[in-house]
C-alpha positions in Angstrom: -11.6 -3.4 5.6 -12.1 -2.3 9.2 -12.3 1.4 9.6 -12.9 3.7 12.6 -13.4 0.8 15.0 -12.0 -0.2 18.4 -9.7 -3.2 18.0 -8.0 -5.1 20.8 -5.9 -8.2 21.1 -8.9 -10.5 21.5 -10.3 -9.2 18.2 -7.1 -10.0 16.4 -7.2 -13.5 17.9 -10.8 -13.9 16.8 -9.9 -12.9 13.2 -7.0 -15.4 13.2 -9.1 -18.3 14.5 -12.6 -17.6 13.0 -11.9 -16.1 9.6 -10.4 -19.2 7.9 -11.0 -18.0 4.4 -9.9 -14.3 4.7 -7.8 -13.2 1.8 -7.4 -9.5 2.5 -7.3 -7.6 5.7 -6.9 -3.8 6.0 -6.9 -2.0 9.3 -7.2 1.7 8.8 -8.0 4.6 11.1 -8.8 2.4 14.1 -8.3 2.7 17.8 -6.0 0.1 19.3 -3.8 -0.4 22.3 -1.5 -3.4 22.6 -0.3 -6.2 20.4 -1.6 -6.9 16.9 -1.2 -10.6 16.1 -2.6 -12.0 12.9 -2.0 -15.7 12.2 -3.8 -17.0 9.1 -3.4 -19.8 6.6 -5.4 -18.0 4.0 -4.4 -14.3 4.2 -2.8 -13.0 1.0 -2.8 -9.3 1.5 -2.4 -7.2 4.7 -2.5 -3.4 5.1 -2.1 -1.5 8.3 -2.5 2.3 8.5 -2.0 3.5 12.0 -2.5 7.0 13.2 -1.7 9.1 16.2 -4.5 7.5 18.3 -3.0 4.0 18.1 -0.6 2.6 20.6 0.5 -0.6 19.0 3.4 -2.2 20.9 4.0 -5.2 18.7 2.9 -6.2 15.2 3.1 -10.0 14.4 1.9 -11.4 11.1 2.2 -15.0 10.1 0.8 -16.4 6.9 2.3 -18.8 4.3 0.1 -17.4 1.5 0.8 -13.8 2.3 2.1 -12.0 -0.8 1.6 -8.3 -0.1 2.2 -6.3 3.1 1.7 -2.5 3.3 2.4 -1.0 6.7 2.2 2.7 7.6 3.2 2.7 11.3 4.0 6.3 12.1 4.0 8.3 15.4 5.1 5.3 17.5 5.0 6.6 21.1 8.0 4.5 22.2 9.9 2.9 19.3 12.5 1.5 21.7 9.8 -1.0 23.1 8.1 -2.0 19.9 8.6 -4.9 17.5 7.7 -6.0 14.0 7.6 -9.7 13.3 6.7 -11.2 9.9 6.8 -14.8 9.0 5.6 -15.0 5.3 7.9 -17.1 3.2 5.9 -16.3 0.0 5.8 -12.5 0.4 6.4 -10.8 -2.9 5.8 -7.1 -2.1 6.6 -5.4 1.2 6.1 -1.7 1.9 6.9 -0.1 5.3 6.5 3.5 6.1 7.1 4.8 9.6 9.4 4.5 12.6 12.2 2.0 13.0 11.3 -0.5 15.7 13.6 -1.8 18.4 13.2 -5.3 16.9 12.5 -6.3 13.3 12.2 -10.0 12.6 11.5 -10.4 9.0 12.7 -14.0 8.7 12.0 -16.3 5.9 11.3 -13.7 3.2 12.6 -15.9 0.3 10.3 -14.7 -2.5 10.6 -10.9 -2.2 10.2 -9.0 -5.5 9.9 -5.4 -4.4 10.6 -3.8 -1.0 9.9 -0.1 -0.2 11.2 1.2 3.2 10.4 4.8 4.1 11.7 5.3 7.6 10.6 8.6 9.3 12.4 8.6 12.6 15.7 9.9 13.6 17.4 6.7 14.8 20.9 6.2 15.9 21.0 2.5 15.8 23.1 1.3 12.9 22.7 -2.3 14.0 18.9 -2.2 13.7 19.1 -0.6 10.3 21.7 -3.2 9.1 19.6 -6.0 10.5 16.6 -4.6 8.6 18.6 -4.4 5.3 19.9 -8.0 5.8 16.3 -9.2 6.2 15.4 -7.9 2.8 18.6 -9.0 1.0 16.8 -11.4 -1.4 14.6 -8.7 -2.9 14.8 -8.0 -6.6 14.0 -4.3 -6.1 14.8 -2.3 -3.0 13.6 1.3 -2.7 14.7 3.4 0.3 13.9 7.0 1.1 16.6 9.6 1.9 16.0 9.3 5.7 16.7 5.6 5.6 19.8 6.0 3.5 21.2 8.5 6.1 21.0 5.9 8.8 23.8 3.9 7.1 27.3 5.4 6.7 27.5 5.0 2.9 30.5 5.6 0.7 31.5 4.0 -2.6 33.0 1.0 -1.0 29.9 0.5 1.2 27.7 0.8 -1.9 29.6 -2.0 -3.6 29.5 -4.2 -0.5 25.8 -3.5 0.0 25.1 -4.6 -3.6 27.1 -7.8 -3.1 25.6 -8.6 0.4 22.1 -7.8 -0.6 22.3 -9.6 -3.9 19.7 -7.4 -5.5 19.3 -6.6 -9.2 18.4 -3.0 -8.4 19.4 -1.0 -5.4 18.0 2.5 -5.9 20.0 4.1 -3.1 23.4 3.4 -4.7 24.1 7.0 -5.7 21.6 8.9 -3.5 23.7 9.4 -0.5 26.7 10.5 -2.5 24.8 13.0 -4.6 22.7 14.4 -1.7 25.6 15.0 0.6 28.3 16.6 -1.7 
């Protein structure tokens, strides 16, 4: 775990190229400006907890062995110019708390077991939210907070279509929106 240190793009490249046997990486309470790129053949667990002092523009994670990602990316200074890119075909658990990014590329997530999405920002971009939901469509369990459910115009028909499209065994938000907004 790296805590309370300055991290730059060079340091991320060093981790990717020099730490060939790294299994877990946790970046917490750090100072960072720029792009975080982690490319590892051995990484199995990744956690990022960003605070108000970080100005991360892009987060890119690539690892075939990655099984668990926990991202808390809150207080993004300019969500319209940020991106989240994950290439982890064996990812089982994915948790994301924070602001919706302009671009989310979560391709190749074929083994998802549990996904938790807790968006914080007020976004008016239905396409980005729909794209995000389509990227997690193979998950067995999907948990979304109230804010995330408000970003999609749900009604009973949309709930049925979402369950069909997402092919999930459990979709926690099925009745949230209806109950909360009556």
